[in-house]
Backbone bond lengths (Angstrom), bond angles and torsions (degrees), N, CA, C in turn:
res aa  C-N    CA-C-N  psi(-1)  N-CA   C-N-CA  omega(-1)  CA-C   N-CA-C  phi
1 X - - - 1.417 - - 1.602 109.70 -
2 X 1.301 116.29 135.26 1.391 121.16 -179.29 1.550 107.86 -74.45
3 X 1.356 117.35 123.18 1.491 119.33 -174.30 1.621 109.32 -81.12
4 X 1.297 117.23 -12.23 1.463 121.99 175.30 1.502 115.25 -97.97
5 X 1.216 117.36 -5.95 1.440 125.02 -178.34 1.553 115.39 -57.57
6 X 1.309 117.48 -40.90 1.446 122.42 177.83 1.470 113.00 -66.22
7 X 1.287 123.47 -30.67 1.399 124.82 -173.99 1.608 114.76 -99.56
8 X 1.381 114.65 3.54 1.435 122.34 176.43 1.475 111.60 -79.82
9 X 1.393 116.07 126.88 1.500 116.20 -179.99 1.493 106.61 -71.66
10 X 1.311 121.14 145.02 1.448 129.54 -172.04 1.478 110.28 -103.73
11 X 1.300 125.36 -33.04 1.439 129.43 -173.00 1.528 106.71 -114.03
12 X 1.370 113.57 159.22 1.493 118.28 173.07 1.532 113.87 -57.50
13 X 1.400 116.97 -37.01 1.391 124.68 -174.28 1.562 106.57 -71.91
14 X 1.348 119.48 -32.32 1.392 118.58 179.68 1.494 110.20 -71.19
15 X 1.407 111.51 -42.81 1.484 116.25 175.91 1.503 112.72 -57.12
16 X 1.381 118.49 -49.58 1.402 122.94 176.34 1.579 114.13 -53.49
17 X 1.321 114.06 -43.28 1.563 118.15 -179.19 1.456 108.00 -64.15
18 X 1.333 119.33 -43.76 1.447 122.52 -178.02 1.544 112.22 -68.20
19 X 1.339 115.91 -38.84 1.483 119.65 -179.01 1.646 106.19 -69.90
20 X 1.210 118.03 -43.64 1.494 123.71 175.53 1.587 111.12 -53.32
21 X 1.256 115.70 -41.75 1.495 119.35 -178.58 1.491 108.26 -72.82
22 X 1.276 120.69 -35.26 1.462 125.97 178.94 1.529 108.96 -64.73
23 X 1.436 113.65 -49.70 1.479 114.89 -178.52 1.443 110.56 -65.99
24 X 1.375 122.04 -42.09 1.486 123.10 -179.10 1.498 111.53 -59.50
25 X 1.348 120.35 -32.22 1.377 124.57 177.32 1.592 117.05 -79.45
26 X 1.314 109.93 -3.99 1.415 114.48 -172.76 1.613 110.24 -103.16
27 X 1.343 114.98 4.76 1.442 124.17 -175.68 1.492 109.18 -62.14
28 X 1.369 120.37 155.70 1.484 122.04 -175.21 1.517 109.62 -66.51
29 X 1.326 127.84 -35.98 1.474 124.49 177.59 1.548 110.12 -59.19
30 X 1.345 115.70 -34.71 1.468 115.09 -178.68 1.502 112.30 -78.66
31 X 1.261 117.15 -25.47 1.464 120.44 179.26 1.498 110.89 -81.24
32 X 1.333 121.12 -19.49 1.431 125.36 -178.48 1.638 104.71 -123.54
33 X 1.356 117.33 73.70 1.465 116.62 -170.28 1.460 116.41 -79.50
34 X 1.362 120.28 -11.99 1.472 118.64 -168.42 1.481 115.11 -89.44
35 X 1.293 118.10 -20.89 1.535 116.53 167.78 1.466 106.29 -156.58
36 X 1.367 114.41 96.84 1.416 119.22 178.73 1.541 112.89 -134.55
37 X 1.216 119.28 -176.64 1.473 124.23 -176.68 1.496 105.59 -104.04
38 X 1.275 119.70 120.60 1.486 122.65 -178.84 1.562 107.76 -76.83
39 X 1.364 110.34 154.24 1.448 112.48 169.80 1.626 109.79 -69.09
40 X 1.216 112.95 156.61 1.543 117.34 -179.75 1.400 112.60 -54.30
41 X 1.278 121.83 124.65 1.493 127.40 -179.84 1.555 109.96 -57.70
42 X 1.268 115.46 142.55 1.537 119.31 175.19 1.389 113.83 -58.32
43 X 1.318 121.66 145.41 1.518 125.60 174.80 1.445 113.51 -142.40
44 X 1.356 117.55 151.44 1.446 122.25 171.41 1.507 105.28 -120.24
45 X 1.304 115.11 149.72 1.447 120.48 -179.25 1.585 106.18 -132.11
46 X 1.334 112.07 127.74 1.421 117.96 -179.63 1.623 108.59 -123.08
47 X 1.281 111.46 150.25 1.498 115.42 179.40 1.582 106.47 -126.74
48 X 1.362 111.14 133.30 1.433 119.31 172.42 1.499 109.81 -116.78
49 X 1.314 122.72 -176.49 1.501 121.41 -175.95 1.531 111.40 -69.34
50 X 1.385 120.07 -17.99 1.367 120.46 -172.71 1.629 114.66 -122.06
51 X 1.379 113.91 -11.40 1.532 119.06 -175.69 1.558 113.87 -156.76
52 X 1.258 110.27 165.31 1.505 122.41 172.53 1.426 107.49 -106.52
53 X 1.305 126.52 131.73 1.468 127.50 177.94 1.454 110.08 -122.32
54 X 1.327 116.65 128.65 1.465 120.46 -175.73 1.617 105.22 -118.14
55 X 1.291 115.78 127.70 1.498 122.13 174.54 1.566 105.79 -107.84
56 X 1.248 118.31 125.16 1.405 120.56 -179.94 1.566 106.12 -128.52
57 X 1.386 114.00 132.13 1.495 122.69 -171.40 1.572 104.17 -82.45
58 X 1.287 123.45 114.48 1.404 126.44 176.15 1.513 113.82 -141.11
59 X 1.372 115.40 61.75 1.416 119.84 176.83 1.479 112.99 -66.36
60 X 1.277 119.15 141.79 1.487 121.07 178.13 1.564 115.26 78.80
61 X 1.287 120.81 3.36 1.347 128.99 178.04 1.589 114.49 -94.71
62 X 1.252 122.02 121.53 1.476 125.22 -177.25 1.608 106.25 -65.87
63 X 1.213 121.52 126.34 1.583 116.85 178.14 1.402 111.68 -60.80
64 X 1.346 123.33 -25.05 1.441 125.03 177.04 1.553 110.98 -64.24
65 X 1.397 119.07 -24.44 1.423 126.09 -170.51 1.564 108.95 -96.80
66 X 1.432 114.19 8.41 1.496 113.67 -176.89 1.544 109.90 -106.29
67 X 1.318 122.29 134.48 1.485 129.22 179.16 1.438 105.24 -107.62
68 X 1.312 119.51 126.83 1.525 122.23 171.34 1.543 105.55 -122.70
69 X 1.355 117.01 122.69 1.444 124.80 177.44 1.443 109.56 -123.43
70 X 1.310 117.22 113.11 1.479 127.67 174.16 1.473 114.27 -89.23
71 X 1.349 112.33 130.27 1.603 118.23 169.98 1.421 104.40 -124.88
72 X 1.317 113.41 170.70 1.505 119.67 -177.31 1.494 117.02 -49.95
73 X 1.313 113.29 -36.61 1.545 114.88 -170.93 1.614 109.93 -122.95
74 X 1.256 116.70 4.43 1.532 119.03 -179.02 1.577 109.13 -157.99
75 X 1.366 111.78 162.53 1.384 118.34 174.94 1.571 103.92 -129.93
76 X 1.372 119.14 135.30 1.443 122.19 168.85 1.528 117.42 -110.10
77 X 1.274 119.69 131.40 1.431 125.32 -175.66 1.561 106.19 -115.73
78 X 1.212 121.79 126.09 1.442 124.89 173.76 1.409 114.95 -140.13
79 X 1.376 119.39 159.38 1.379 126.43 179.08 1.498 117.85 172.78
80 X 1.246 121.35 -156.16 1.454 123.10 -176.51 1.574 108.53 -147.78
81 X 1.273 119.18 134.75 1.455 126.18 172.82 1.540 103.06 -109.73
82 X 1.365 114.75 104.23 1.512 116.34 -176.53 1.425 112.00 -72.07
83 X 1.337 114.42 152.08 1.472 124.95 174.80 1.611 105.09 -72.37
84 X 1.302 111.39 150.09 1.548 115.53 178.57 1.529 106.15 -72.80
85 X 1.323 114.06 145.41 1.441 118.80 177.35 1.506 107.66 -89.66
86 X 1.332 115.70 103.04 1.466 121.94 -179.72 1.630 105.34 -118.08
87 X 1.341 110.43 94.74 1.376 116.95 -174.47 1.586 119.20 -70.03
88 X 1.358 113.36 -30.13 1.490 117.89 178.70 1.504 116.90 -100.90
89 X 1.404 115.27 23.76 1.458 124.02 -179.52 1.608 105.77 -65.45
90 X 1.302 115.11 125.97 1.511 122.72 167.58 1.508 119.10 -108.82
91 X 1.429 114.68 -23.91 1.295 121.83 178.53 1.490 112.90 -155.77
92 X 1.369 116.55 139.25 1.455 120.82 -178.39 1.518 104.03 -106.68
93 X 1.411 110.98 117.33 1.498 116.34 179.86 1.525 116.16 -87.33
94 X 1.255 113.36 -25.80 1.451 120.45 -173.70 1.639 108.65 -155.28
95 X 1.252 120.97 131.03 1.329 125.19 -172.15 1.634 107.09 -141.40
96 X 1.252 117.40 87.91 1.504 123.52 -178.54 1.585 115.54 -114.19
97 X 1.273 118.24 -23.46 1.429 120.41 -178.93 1.522 108.65 -89.94
98 X 1.379 111.34 124.30 1.463 123.31 -177.19 1.511 106.87 -77.47
99 X 1.403 113.21 137.49 1.480 123.26 174.80 1.494 106.89 -125.22
100 X 1.279 116.01 160.21 1.526 122.02 174.31 1.507 108.22 119.10
101 X 1.339 111.57 -173.21 1.481 124.13 -176.63 1.562 107.25 -69.20
102 X 1.292 114.46 151.02 1.502 118.99 166.65 1.502 110.42 -148.80
103 X 1.255 107.63 155.59 1.588 113.35 177.39 1.618 103.97 -153.70
104 X 1.372 107.31 141.44 1.467 116.72 179.67 1.577 108.48 -144.83
105 X 1.283 109.09 133.29 1.532 116.66 175.46 1.460 105.91 -110.72
106 X 1.319 116.89 128.79 1.454 122.13 173.21 1.436 112.50 -116.05
107 X 1.324 117.59 124.44 1.490 124.19 179.44 1.553 105.91 -73.86
108 X 1.433 115.74 136.28 1.472 119.85 178.21 1.473 104.94 -100.94
109 X 1.439 115.64 135.14 1.429 122.37 -176.75 1.553 118.25 -74.58
110 X 1.311 115.42 -11.95 1.370 121.97 -178.26 1.429 114.64 -145.14
111 X 1.322 117.42 161.43 1.554 120.89 -178.63 1.408 110.99 -63.27
112 X 1.308 114.05 133.90 1.566 124.47 177.85 1.478 115.28 -118.71
113 X 1.222 115.37 154.89 1.500 121.43 170.67 1.519 108.51 -90.69
114 X 1.395 115.05 96.42 1.461 119.56 -174.99 1.476 112.73 -67.29
115 X 1.315 120.48 -24.18 1.420 120.18 -177.28 1.500 110.35 -75.83
116 X 1.302 122.61 -21.24 1.426 125.28 -178.85 1.562 112.50 -100.21
117 X 1.337 119.26 10.58 1.461 122.39 -177.64 1.506 107.55 -67.94
118 X 1.295 117.39 143.40 1.519 120.86 178.77 1.545 104.40 -133.79
119 X 1.385 117.85 155.79 1.369 122.48 173.79 1.568 109.82 -147.01
120 X 1.270 116.71 149.69 1.430 124.96 176.70 1.492 114.95 -148.78
121 X 1.229 120.76 152.48 1.580 127.64 174.08 1.441 106.66 -95.53
122 X 1.395 121.60 138.64 1.383 126.11 -179.84 1.500 105.17 -157.83
123 X 1.339 115.40 114.00 1.526 119.05 170.73 1.513 111.91 61.23
124 X 1.426 118.47 35.69 1.416 113.10 179.07 1.535 113.21 89.27
125 X 1.189 117.56 -1.05 1.539 121.78 -173.89 1.633 105.98 -118.29
126 X 1.280 117.02 136.43 1.446 120.76 163.52 1.521 104.21 -92.40
127 X 1.370 113.93 131.05 1.416 123.78 178.30 1.577 106.78 -114.39
128 X 1.251 115.46 125.00 1.531 117.51 -175.76 1.447 101.24 -128.57
129 X 1.374 115.31 126.99 1.493 124.15 -174.95 1.555 105.15 -118.62
130 X 1.387 115.65 114.57 1.379 125.69 -179.44 1.522 111.27 -109.86
131 X 1.323 122.17 107.62 1.414 128.16 -179.11 1.490 107.01 -69.31
132 X 1.381 118.74 134.58 1.446 121.27 179.68 1.571 107.52 -77.69
133 X 1.346 116.62 153.84 1.469 121.10 176.06 1.599 104.62 -69.39
134 X 1.195 117.36 129.63 1.526 125.30 179.01 1.505 107.22 -84.28
135 X 1.202 116.59 100.11 1.556 124.73 175.18 1.556 107.98 -109.88
136 X 1.316 109.60 135.05 1.431 114.36 174.48 1.449 115.51 -87.03
137 X 1.247 117.79 127.45 1.537 122.85 -172.91 1.504 107.71 -85.53
138 X 1.316 121.56 -13.97 1.368 121.36 177.98 1.645 111.95 -157.32
139 X 1.248 119.52 131.78 1.474 123.72 -176.25 1.574 104.69 -138.46
140 X 1.383 108.72 148.38 1.469 116.90 177.35 1.536 107.85 -92.15
141 X 1.191 121.22 131.20 1.493 120.94 178.65 1.526 108.68 -111.50
142 X 1.338 121.57 122.75 1.500 127.83 179.01 1.489 106.83 -67.93
143 X 1.322 121.34 132.17 1.454 129.10 169.75 1.471 106.52 -91.33
144 X 1.333 112.77 133.73 1.529 122.64 -174.23 1.585 106.33 -104.51
């Protein structure tokens, strides 16, 4: 019995999937894991009638290491996810979690009140609340 037969891809799509996985694991950040630049963390943005809410996925990041800077038309989040300190490591068998510095700027689609912006970390998510600027679309002006 061929001991390699069970691991051999049988179709072109299997071969393509395996090759794609090999190439994605050969990227430079994966080869230099101890101080790299992470890809931008994934984020969701929601809009309500009174605010914009951003959820950013940041598991393993210390809230004290996160910087949030609000501007009138964008918000920039930066920080660092440190690599674990494993002193006795002799071999790395799998390396999928990205570590290092990250920065992401998200454009805000509407005017916001930057002075009232708040953020908090909860269950591995950074939650940023950006209140909208309250403008009146119609007012009545008294004639003197």
